[in-house]
LOTI-222834 format. One record per residue: residue in one letter; x, y, z of N, C-alpha, C in turn. Coordinates in steps of 0.05 Angstrom, whole numbers, plus 5000, padded with zeros to 4 digits. Layout:
LOTI-222834
AXYZXYZXYZ;...
//
This chain:
LOTI-222834
M456780853818458481023805460980913797;D461580913773464380783762466780903776;F468780753783471380853795472980963772;E473981203779475781333756478881313766;F480281203750483281163756484481463762;P485881493785487281733789489381833768;S489482063761491582133739491982433742;T494482493732495282783730495182853702;D495483093695495883193668498683143659;L498882893639501282793631502883023618;K501483203605502783443590504683623610;G504183563635505883743655508483633665;W508983353655511483233664513783293646;R516283323657518983343644520983173657;L523083093639524782913645527583073651;K528483093675531283193680533683023677;V535583083662537982893660540183003667;G541682873687544482953691544483203713;E542183243727542083483746544283473768;D544483213781546483213805548783023799;S548482853778550282653773550282573743;H552582453733552382373706550482143702;G548882193681546881963675544481963690;Q544382133712541882133728539382213714;Q537182103715534682163702532582163724;K530982383725528782403743526482593729;W524082513737521782633729520882863746;V519883093735519183313750516183373740;Y514983503755511983603748511983913748;L511184033728510784283724507684383726;R507084533750504284593752503584873740;D505585033733504885293723505285263691;E502885383679502785393650504985533637;K505985733650508285893637510885743637;Q511385593659513685423661513585193638;R511085093633510984873613511685023585;E510485253580511185393554514185423551;E515685513573518285583573520085313570;W519185093579520184853578518484613562;P518484643537516184463526517284173525;Q515184003524515983683525517583633498;D519383443502520683353477519583103467;V521082953450519982723437520282483457;T522382513471522982303493520682303516;E519982533525517782523542515182463533;K514582553510512182453495512082163492;Y514382063484514181773474513481603501;W515081653522514781483544512181513561;L510781763554508481823568505981713549;G506681613526504581513509502881733496;L504381953490502982183478503882203448;E502982373432503482333402506082493403;T508182363388510882483386511082663362;G509482653344509782803316511982723302;S513082473303515182373288514282333259;P515882403240515082403213514782103203;E513382023184512881793170515481763152;L516781533155519181503137518581313113;P519981333091520081163068519680863074;E517780713066517780423071520280273065;A521180113082523779963081523179743061;T525279693044525079493026527479283031;T529079353047531479153054531779183083;P533078993097533578973130534979233136;L537079303118538679563125536979803126;E535079823108533380053103531880073130;A530579813140529079813163530679893189;A533379763189534979873212535180143215;R535780273190536280573186533980713196;N531580603189528880753201528680713227;G529380493237529380423267530980643282;Y533380683272535180873286534281163285;K533081233263532181493258529981543280;F528381353286526681423307527981433334;Y529681213338530781153368532581383377;K533881513355535881723364534681973374;Q531881983369530382213378529982163408;L530381953421530081873448532681903464;Q534981983450537682033463537582323478;S538382293500538582523520540782663513;H540782933522543083133512545983043522;D545882893543548582783556549482533538;G547882423523548982213503547381933508;H546481883532544981643537542081623530;F540781413531537981373523536381323547;S535081533556533281503583531181283577;T530881123594529180893589528080773617;E525680703614524480563637525780283641;Y525480183667526579923672525079803695;G522479723691520779633709519879343707;G517679253721516678973721516178863747;P518278853765517578763793515578943808;L513678803821511478943835511878963867;F514278893876514478913904516179163912;L517179343890518679543897517479803908;I515079863893513780113902512680063931;P511579843938510679853968512779893984;G515279763983517479823998518180104003;L518380233981518680513984516280673997;V514080603992511780754002511680714032;I512280454044512480374071514780554087;A517180544070519280664082518781004086;M517781104065517181414068515181434091;N513381264094511181304112512181264142;V513881064146514981034173516881264179;C517981404157519881614164518481874165;G515981874164514582124167514782304141;Q515182164117515482364094513382264073;K512782494055510882444034512082494010;L511582373985512182433960510482653953;L510982803930509282983917506682893912;P504683053916501882943908501782833879;E503082953859502682863833504182583832;Q506482563847507682283848506082053858;E504482173882502981953895500881863878;T499682073862497382023842498181803821;E500681853809501581693789502481413799;L503481403824504181153835501580983838;K499381093845496680973849495880873821;R496281033801495280973775496780743764;Y499380723771501180493760500480233773;I499880233799499180003815496379893804;L494580103802492180003794492279883763;N493780023746494079923719495179653716;K496979583737498279313736496579103750;R494479173759492778983773491878763755;R492178523763491578293742488578233740;K487578103719484778063714483677903735;E485377723749484577563774483777703800;G484777963798483978173821486178223838;G488478123834490878213852493578253837;W495778243847498178293836499978063842;G501977993820504077793824506777923834;L508577753834511177853840512178053821;H511277993795511978213770509578223755;T509878403734507478483718506378223701;A508078043697507177823679506377583695;A506377613722505777353737502877363750;P501877153758498977143770499277223800;P497177313809497177423836497977203857;T499677373876500877223900500177373925;V500577253948499877413973501977653975;F504577593970506377803970505578043954;G504977983929504478213908501778353918;T499778183924497078323930496878453959;V497978343974497978484003499678754003;M502278743992504078953991502879163973;N501479113953500379343937497979453948;Y496179273960493879373975494679553999;V496879464011497779664036498679944024;A500279924001501480173987499180333982;L496780243968494980393957493480553983;R493180394006491880504031493680714041;I496280674040498080884049497881144033;L497481104008497481313987494881443986;G493181364005490681514006487981413999;M488181183987485481023977484080924001;G481580984002479880854023479480554023;P478380404045478380144045476280004024;D474380184017472280103999472280273974;E474480413969474380583945475080393922;G473380453897474080303875474579983880;P476579883873476679583874477679483898;M477979663920479479563944477779363959;T475379343956473779143970474278843956;E474478853930474878623915477778533921;I479678703924482478643929482878523956;R481478653977481378534004480178264006;A477978223990476777923991478877743977;L480277813959482177633949484577573967;I485277753981487177724004486277484022;H483877534028482377344051482177074037;E481677074011481276824000484076643998;M486076803997488776693994489976614022;G488376684043489176624069490176854087;G490077064073490877314091493777384092;A494777584107497577654104499377514121;T498477304138500177144154502076984137;G501176924113502676714095504476884076;I504777134081506677294064509377224066;P510977204042513777114045515577344063;T517877244069519477374089519777644081;W520677714057520678014052518378164060;G516078054054513578194063513278244091;K513977974105513877974135515178204147;V517578254135519578474146518378754142;W517378794118516079064112513579094130;L512178914131509778954147510278984178;S512378864187513378914213514279194217;V515979284200516879554199514579764202;L512279684187509979884186508279854211;G508379604225506979564250504679434245;V504079284222501879134218502578794219;Y504878764227505678494231507578474254;E507878264268509678284292512478124286;W514578264293517078124290517477864302;E516077784322516077504330515077324307;G513977394287513077234266514977214242;V517077344247519277344225521777164233;G522476954214524476794220527076964225;S528676874241530877024251532677144230;I532977414231534977564211537077644228;T538677494241540477564262542977724253;P543377974264545478124256548077994265;E547977804285550377714294552077544271;L550777474250552177324229554477474222;W554277744222556377924212558977964231;L558477814254560677784275562377524269;L561177364250562677124247565377154231;P567377014241570077024225569677014195;D571377134181571477114147571676834137;W572676674155573576404145571176194146;V568876294160566576144163565276084134;P564775854126563875784098561075944090;F559475994111556876154107556776424114;A559376564123559576824130557977024108;P556777214116555177394098556777504074;W559277574080560877714059560877494034;R560677254038560777064014558277054000;W555877194012553377173997553377323971;W551577263954551177443929550677733941;I551777923922551578203934548778293940;H546778243923544178333926542878243952;V543377993958542277853982543777964008;R546478014003548078134026547078404032;Q546678574013545978864015543178914023;T541578684022538678714029538478584059;F539878374062539978254090541178434109;T543278584103544478744124542778974136;P541579124118539379324133536879184146;M536278954135533978824148535078674176;S537078604178538378504202538378754223;Y538978964215539179184233536479244244;L534279274227531479314235530779084250;Y531178864243530378624263531878614286;G534178684288535978674312534878874332;T533779134323533079334337530179314343;R528579164328525879134329524479394321;F525279504300524479774293521579744284;V519779944292517079954282516480234282;G514980324259514380594254512080684273;P511180914271509181044290506680874286;F505080834309502380704309500280924304;T499780924274497681104267494980964265;P492681124260490181014259490180814237;L491480904213491680714190492980434197;V494980444212496280174223494380004234;F492680114254490879954269488579844247;T487680024231485679944210486979734194;L489279744183490079534166490379264181;R491279284206491379024224488678874221;Q486379014216483778884215482678844187;E484378924166483678914140485078664124;I487378614132489078434117489278134127;Y487678104148488177844161485077704161;T485377444166482477314166481677224194;Q483277294213482277284243483377544257;P482277594281482977824293486077864301;Y487278074296489978094299491077984325;E489878064347490777994374490777674377;S489077524361489077234364491077094350;I492677214331494677074316497076964334;K497776724329500076624342502476654324;W503776884332505876974312508376774309;S508776654327511276474327510776264305;A508076184301507475994281507576084251;Q507976314248507776444220510476484211;R512876394227515376424215516076264192;T514876014191515075844168512475804152;N510476014158508176004141508276184117;I508976064094509376184068506976074050;S505476244040503276184023504176013996;P502875793991503575653969503275803943;Y501876033945501376203920504076313913;D505976343932508176523930510776333927;V510976073939513375943943514675873913;Y516875943912518575803887520775643899;S522175753919524475593933523475523962;P522375313965521475263995524075274014;H523175304039525175304060526675054061;H529175024063530674774067530674704095;P530274464102530474384129532474524147;V534874574134537074684149536174964157;L535175104141534075384146532175374170;D530375174168528275164190529175104218;L531174904213532474834239534075074253;A535275224234536775474241535075684254;H532575714242530775884253529775834283;G529375564285528275434308530375484329;L532875444327535075444346535475764353;L535375924333535676204336533276344351;S530976184348528576324363529176324393;Y530576124404531276094433532876304442;Y535176374420537176604430535676854427;E533776894411532377124408530577194430;A529876974445527976984470529677054493;M532077014493533877054516533677334529;P533577544514533677814528531077844545;E528877684542526677734552526477594581;L528777424583528877264610530177434631;P529077444654530377584676533377544678;G535077724681537877704686539577634659;F538177614640539677554615540477804598;S538777984597539278244584541978334585;S542778404610545778534613548078324606;C547078064600549377874595549677834568;L548077954554548377934522548978164509;P551478264510552378504494552778424466;L552578164458552978064430551078234410;R548678244416546778374401547478674395;R548578804416549179084414551479104393;H553478944396555778964378555078904351;A553078694350552378614322550678844307;V548778994320547479184308549179424303;K551379484320553279664313554879614287;R555379364288557179264262555479324237;V552679214236551179224211550579494205;Y550479684225549879964217552180084203;E554480004213556980104199557279984170;L556179784164556279664137554279814119;V551579874133549780014119550980304111;R552180424129553780694122555680674102;Y557280454101559280414079558180384056;E555780234053554280204027553380484018;D551880614034550980914027553081074016;E555381084029557581254022558681193997;N558880903992559980793969558580863944;T555780923945553980913923552581193922;G553481383935552281653934549281643945;Y548881453964546281383976544381273959;Q545081143937543181013918542980703927;T545080593939545480323942545280153919;I545879913922546079733894543279713883;G540879753894538279733881536279833900;P533879843888531279953901530579813929;V530979563934530179423959531779513979;S534579513978536379593996536279883998;K535880023981535380343979533280394003;A530980293997528780344019529680254048;F530679984050531579924075533580074089;N535580134076537680314084536680584096;M534880694077533780974085532380964112;V530980764118529680664144531580644167;C533780534162535780484181536980744188;R537580924168539181194175537081344190;Y534581344182532481514196532481404228;A532281114231531781014257534281104274;K536481104264538981134281539781424283;E539281584262540381854262538282084262;G535582004253533382224253533182324228;P530582464227529882594201531482844190;D533182954213534883214203537783134199;S538382844197541082784193541982824164;H544282884160545282914132544882644118;A545082404131544882154119542082114106;F540182194124537382134117536682344095;K537382564098536782774075538182664052;A540482574050541982474028540482264014;H539282064031537481874020534981984009;L533682174018531182274006531982403979;S534482533976534982673954535382493929;R535782233934536182013912533681853908;V531581913920528981773915527881783886;D528082023877526982073850528681953829;D531081853834532681713816531681463806;F529981323825529081063819525981083809;L524781313806522281313796522081423767;W520581243755520081283723517281303717;L516581543703513681543695513481443666;S511581233666510781133639507781213634;K506981123610504281183602502281033621;G503380853638501680703655501680813683;G503381003686503981093717506681113723;L506981203749509881213759510580973776;M512880863763513980603775516280623789;M517180463805519980453818521480243801;M523980353791525480173773527379973787;G528179783771529979573782532579643791;T533579873783535980043792535080333788;N537280523788536780793780536780803750;G536580573737536280613707537780383694;S538180363668539680163655541480333633;Q542480553642543780753622545880603605;L547780493620550280373609549780133594;W548079983602547379713589546179783563;D544079943559542779993534544480143518;L545980353525547780513508550180313496;S551080133512553480003503552679833478;F550279683481549579513461548679693435;M547479913438546880093417549280173402;A551380253417553580353403554980153384;Q555079893395556279663381554579603356;A551979613360549879563336550679763313;L550980003323551180213302553680173287;V555680103299558380083283558379813267;E557079583278557479333266555379353242;T553179483240551479513219552579743198;S554579873206555880123188553880363188;L551680373205550180583208551680793219;A553680763237554980973250556881143231;D557081013206558781173185556781373169;E554281333173552481513158552681783170;P552781973154552782273167550782353185;E548482243181546282363201546482203227;F548082023231548281893254550881933271;K552782083257555282133270555182273296;K553982483296553382633323552382493343;S550582313337549282163357551381963368;T552681833350554781663357557081753375;L557682023370559882153386558782223414;K556282283415555082333443555082103460;M554581873446555181613463557981583475;L559681623455562681613466563181783490;D562082033487562482233509561082143535;W559081993531557781913556559181683569;L560181493554561981283561564481363573;D565681583563568381713575567481773605;K565581953608564482043635563281843655;A562681593640561581373659563481193670;Q565681183658567881003669568481053696;I568680863713569380893741572480883743;R573381083756576381153754577681043781;Q576480933797577780863824575980643836;D577480503857575780333874573880463894;P571980303905570380453923571780563948;K570480763959571680883984571980684005;W570080524012570280324030570380044018;Y572879994003573379803985573479544003;H575579494018575979254035573979234055;E573079454068571279474092568579364087;N567879424062565179334053565179094032;F567578944034567678694019566878733989;R567778963978567178973950569078903933;H568378863907570578763889571479043873;R574079013863575179253850573179373831;T573679603826571779773803573379933786;K575979983792577680173773577480053747;G576680243730576880203701573780073689;A572080023711569579913704567480103696;W565379973683562680133679560679993697;A558680133709556580033724554179963706;F552179823712549779773696548580033689;S548580213709546980473705548980693703;T549580823727551281043725553781003742;P555781183738558081133755557881183784;E555681343792555381423821554281163834;Q552580983820551780753832553980583839;S556280563821558980473829559480163827;Y557680013825557879733825558779633797;V561379493796562079363772560279103770;V559479053745558478793737560278713710;S560578433713562678333690561778413664;D559378373658558678413633558178723623;C557778873642557579173639560179273633;V562179223650565079333641565679233616;S564878983609565878863583564578973559;E562079023561560479133538561179433537;G561479573560562279853558564779873544;L566679703548569879703536569579653507;K567579463499567379373470565879633456;A563979803469562779983457564780213453;V566680273471568780473467570380383445;I571480163444572980053425571680073395;A569179993395567680003368567580303357;I566880473374566480763368569280893362;Q571280833375573780943371575380833346;S574280623336575080483312574280673289;L572480813291571080983269573481223258;S573681283237575781463225575081733238;Y572781813245572082083252571982113282;A572081913299571981903327574581953340;P574682133361576982173374577681933392;K580481923401581081693419580881793448;T578481803457577881953482578981783504;L578881523502579581353525582281233513;D584481263528587281193520587480893527;L589780763521590080503527590480463559;G591480663569591380623603588880573615;R586980753605584380693618583280413607;M583580333584582480103574584179883590;R586379893596588079693611586879663640;D585779873649584779873678581979683674;A580579733653578079543649578979273645;I581179213628581978943629582678813651;D584278993670585078863696582578753711;T580578933709578178883725576778613713;I576678613688575478383675576578103682;L579578113679581277903686580877823714;S580478013732580077953762577477783768;M575877753748573077683754572377383746;Q574477263733574076973724574376783748;N572376593750572476383768573876143759;P574975973777576475753770575375563746;S572875563745571375413722571775523697;G572475793696572775903671570276073666;G568076073681565876223682566076483693;F564476673685564276953696561776973712;A561677053738559077123749558277403747;S556577523764555677813758557278013770;Y557078063794558578273809561178193820;E561677963828563777873841564877603831;L566977493842567977233845565777073859;Q565276813854563776633869565176603895;R563876683920565476663943565076443963;G563076283954562376063973560975843958;S560075603971559075403960556075443953;T555075303933552375333925550375203946;K551775053965550274943988549075164005;M550375394002548975624018546075694009;E545075553986542375573982540475454003;Y541775294021540275194044539075394060;L540575624060539675874076538076074061;N537076004038535676194023532976234036;A532276474047529876534062528076724044;A528876784023527276924003525676733983;E523676663993522176433981521176463953;V521176713945520276763918522276753896;F524976723904527076733887528576473884;G529976393864531776163865534776233856;N536676073869539376133863540076423870;I540076493894540676763904543076793921;M543776593936545776593956548776643950;V549376553926551976613918551976723889;D554176853877554276953850554876723834;Y552876633819553076433802554376513775;E555576333759556976373734554676353711;Y555276503692552976543674554576543643;P553276413623554476413594554176683584;E552176853593551877133582554277313591;C554677313618556877463626559777363616;T559777113614562476973607562877073579;T560977093560561177143531561977453530;S560677623547561377923546564277953554;A565477793576567777823584570177743563;L569577483552571677393532571577553507;S569377633498569477793472570878063476;A570278183501571678463505574478423506;L575878163518578378103517579578043491;K577977913473578977903446579178153429;H577078323435577378563418579478763431;F579778753456582478903465584878813454;G585078543454587578423443588478463416;K586578553402586978623374588078903373;L587079053391587579353395590779373405;D591179203427593479243445594278963447;P595978823432596578583432598978523452;T600078733463602378713481601678693510;Y599178753517598678763548597278543559;R598678413578597878143592596777953572;T598577923550597677743529597077443539;Q598877333555598477053564596277043580;D595777233599593377223617590777233602;I590677403579588177443565587777173551;Q590077043541589476803523588476543543;I589676563564588776353586585876383595;T585276653600582576693608580476633585;V581076703559579276663537579076343535;D581176193537581075923531579475763553;K579675853579577775763601575275813597;A574876083587571876143584570575993560;I572075973540570575773517570175483530;K571875383545571575113556568875133573;Y568775353591566375363607563675373589;I563875543566561375513550560975243540;H562675103532562574823525561274693545;D562374683568561374523592558474583599;V557474813596554674873605552874823582;Q553374773558551474723538549474483544;R547074533540545274313547545174113524;P544273853530544273653509542673723486;D540773923488538973973463540274173446;G542674283456544274473441544174763450;S542074793471541975083480543375133506;W543175403512544275483540541875623555;Y542075583579539875713598540675993605;G538776173599539276463605538176553630;S539676713647539076793674538577083677;W538777233651538377543653536477613632;G536077433611534177503593532577253586;I530277283572528577043565529476903540;C529876683541531476513563533676373549;F532476143535534475973520535276123494;T533376313485534076463459536076663465;Y536276783489537876983495540476873501;A540876663520543376543525544876433501;T543476323483544476183463545476373442;M544376633442545576833425548276893435;F548576943462551176993473552976783468;A552276523477554176283473555276243443;L553376303426554376283396556476483389;E555976723401557876943398560676843406;S560676733434563076633443564576423422;L562876223415564076013398564876113371;G563376353364564376483337567176603340;I567476733364570276843367572176613368;A571476383379573376163381573676023354;G572276133334572675983305571075783301;E568775723321567275503313564475583302;T563575483281561575543264559975273254;C557975293243556375073235557974903212;A559975023201561574873183563574653198;N564174743222566574573233565974473260;S563374563272562874503301559974343302;E560174123316557673983321556074113342;R557574273361556074413379554674653371;V555874763352554475013339551974923322;R552574703309550174583294547874493311;R548274373333546474313350544874573361;A546074773370545375013378543475143358;C544575163333542775293309540075103305;S540574843307538174673302536174733328;F537174773350535274803372533675073365;L534875283354533475513348531475483325;V532975343302531275363279528775143281;D528974963299526674773306524374963319;R524975163334522875313347521975553333;Q522875603307521875823293518875783288;M517376023291514675983288513676033259;E511075983254509875983228510676233212;D510276483230510676743218513576833214;G515176673221518176693215519576793242;G517876853262519176953289519976743309;W520876843332521076683356519676793378;G518876643398517476763420517676543445;E518676653465519176493491517976643514;T516476493530515676663555517376603578;Y517076773599518776783622518776543639;M516576353633516376103647518575913636;S519975963615522375833610524475833632;C524676083642526676133663525775973688;V523175983693522275893718522075553717;S521775443695521575173692523875043686;M525575223671528075123660527674913638;E525574953624524874823598523275023580;Y523875013556523075193536520175233537;A519175473541516275523544515475683519;Q513875573501513275743474511275933480;H511576173471509876403475507576363451;E505376463455503176423437503876623413;Q505276843417505776993394508977053392;S509777053365512777143365513377423376;Q515677463382516777703397518877823379;V518778073374520878173357523478163371;V523778213395526278223409527777933408;Q526077753413527077453411527677363384;T526177473366526777413337529477543333;A529977763341532577913333535077753349;W534477663371536377503386537377243369;A535077103360535176863344537076933318;V536577143305537577213281540677263285;L541577393307544177473313545377203319;A544177013334545376743341546076583318;L544176583297544876443273546776573254;I547176823256549276963242551976903256;Y552076913281554576853296555376523289;G553176393287553876083278554276053251;R554176213234554376213203552476003194;Y549976023203547775813195547375863161;D547475643149547675643118544875703107;D542675623120540175633107539075923113;K539676093095539276353096536276423096;S534876273084531976293081530576363112;V531876213130531076213158531276523168;I533576623162533976893172532377093156;E532077033129530277223113527377223125;R526377023133523576993140523577183168;A525577123186525777273211525777563206;C527377663184527677943180524878073172;R523677893152521177993144519378053166;L519177873186517477903209517878143227;I520378213231521378433243520778703228;M521178683203520478903185517278943184;K515778753185513078793183511878883206;R513178843229512278953253512979253259;Q514679363241515779633247513579843239;K513280033252511280223247512680463225;A510580613214511480813193513681003203;D513881083230515481263238518381143247;G518680863242521080733249520880553277;R518880603294518980503320517880193318;W518480043339516879803344515179813373;E513079693371511579713396512479513417;Q511979603440512779423462511079163460;E512378913466511178683468511478553494;D512078323494511978173523514778233538;T514878183564517478243579520078113565;E522378213571524778133558526578003578;G526678103603528878023624527677843643;I529677763658529077573685531177593704;F530877553729532977513749532177353770;N533977203781533677003803531076793795;K531376713771529676483756526876583757;N525576723774522576733778521477033776;C523277223769522377493769522977613743;A520977683729521277823704521678133705;I523078243687523678533688524178633658;D522978863653522778973627525179123620;Y525979093592527979233578526779353550;P525279553555523979683534525679773509;A528179833517530279923495530879693478;F530379473485531379223470530079223441;K527579293442525979273416527079443396;F528779663403530179813383532979723379;I534379663400537279603398537679333382;F536279143392536778883378535478853351;C532978983349531878963319533879083300;I534879323306536679493289539279333286;W540379213307542779073303542078803286;A539978673292539678403276539178473246;L537578673241536878753213539578843198;G541079013212543379113200545478873193;R545978723214547878513208546578283190;A543878253189542978063169542978143141;D542778403141543078513112545978453099;K547978473116550678413107550878123103;Y549677943119550377653121548577523095;L546277643088544877543068546077643039;R547877853039549177933019551677813015;N552477613035555077453035557177643042;D556477893057558878033067559877913097;A562077813096563077643121563677863143;N563878103138564778273156562578323179;
//
């Protein structure tokens, strides 16, 4: 009998926006037919669920501007009532299993419809090779396959139901779960299907080090720091969930030898070659070896009472977990730390505590229902990021001046007004946070983390909309100056801008990278994308208010331009760390150089960059790059052109004032050819990346950047310099 994928009635799902906080989005299921009639599905819900939207066919576009207009006519239907564009933000395949294990060990269950759709998503993302990778575009790994197999079992699938036998055979073929990377070892230990003895030391005592120590945890990149902290609490307390029959069954299913016969101490450095991107440095293995002796001391007679250090360390890291929860409304910085923090609060305070209940109330914020099932997103959304680009695109293409788009534009301004963070975090200094006053976060203000490019693009969006004759001056100069102060505080000595904070330590801390599947994660590195966002925001603000911190702004911009010069590669490109890859970063870098007055007419750097792009234009006029460019740090040609990357290349060439306009014309024709009759573009390959090795999807980009590129190209091709 053929296996049928689990599924709910997609017509029963609705998207709630802003119920508990500004920008919040969460899916709910209506079981009652009367409720469905009283609350009918709108275009946004139908679109993301893959249902027929009923959107009208539009007149065929004959110019790039007409195509851009058609694109926004469709996209504005996806704008929520509060002004932002609710959008999925998925791709990584290790997020759902972490949540599922966390809920399980805490004795909690998601709603039946949620569990069904989680199963459907996991099964839909299974690769043709039989398992799952680190992300949806990657081949199977031990981490992806074991974690998703375990998640399916917890969600109720039987060991031989559907493809489960085949998946288990693949796990065994890859060597079993003993070779799972460190993050997987931790989650399996929490569940009780792996032993803590087999995990390299995640010692909470590191948080007792003086701040001046070069590798003290406060110096680490924020995502690593906020993941390590709850991990170290669970490791330090050796937390394990309840030993259920499923736990004992899984112990027999995911290994190639009897569980009792596994020598766990030998598994600390056992990482499957299917998974390794960043091998352990000898320094890390040496540290783990030495710490293993320390970890064994409490087991020796007479030593337990002599080692209060662990008790102090555990108390300290729990305090930091609490600070993070309270700073972010129990969202934490992202879904990995979210799940770990929730388990910590349960382990320490129990299921009836305020903290644990607050965590549960924010689980749905991370879950997004797509036509393929229910995913866990990379944050609680990408609300600010998408909106800020869309706002600038509308203004720069002059679409914002068209009567039918004015209301939509003003809704975006209202959302931005309410999304600005007006103060520093509650536990600002105690939790080693960077200032946030005047900033915008990547998603929502409640999430509360400043990112250099998000505060910059948010400010640019406000300035752009408020430049329109019909727009109110909702954000005054005082609030803009707060944003400028935050941007100025984030430049590193090199002139470059990192993501969340200043670079706090040496890149040699990569010696301590224990997350084998990611690269360049231990410190907050500098990026041409973030640097461009920051310097462009400073320049835009300087035109609006030329009196505020004029000298500081000029010095910062000059240093930022020098940084952009310094990191250009010999072939003319820039490496992208947040989008794929060279196309993405080169677009940003050429925007920087354009602001500095450098164009093809007067800059050899710009000519080299434009040549890099033009040399890679495909026969159909488009551009296409795969995520492997980010992995290998060499341009990896996609077999098919991608509309998003084509739009990035068009914008880059416009920033560089490239003189052969036929290149841009061909690209525009490609984007226009891919546009559907109702104005939409279909989703193509993944657009984003993080930590060199993990792709992540930005489905809004196909609207935002296609509209932006077409509208800008229309002006450029008509010799309009504005």
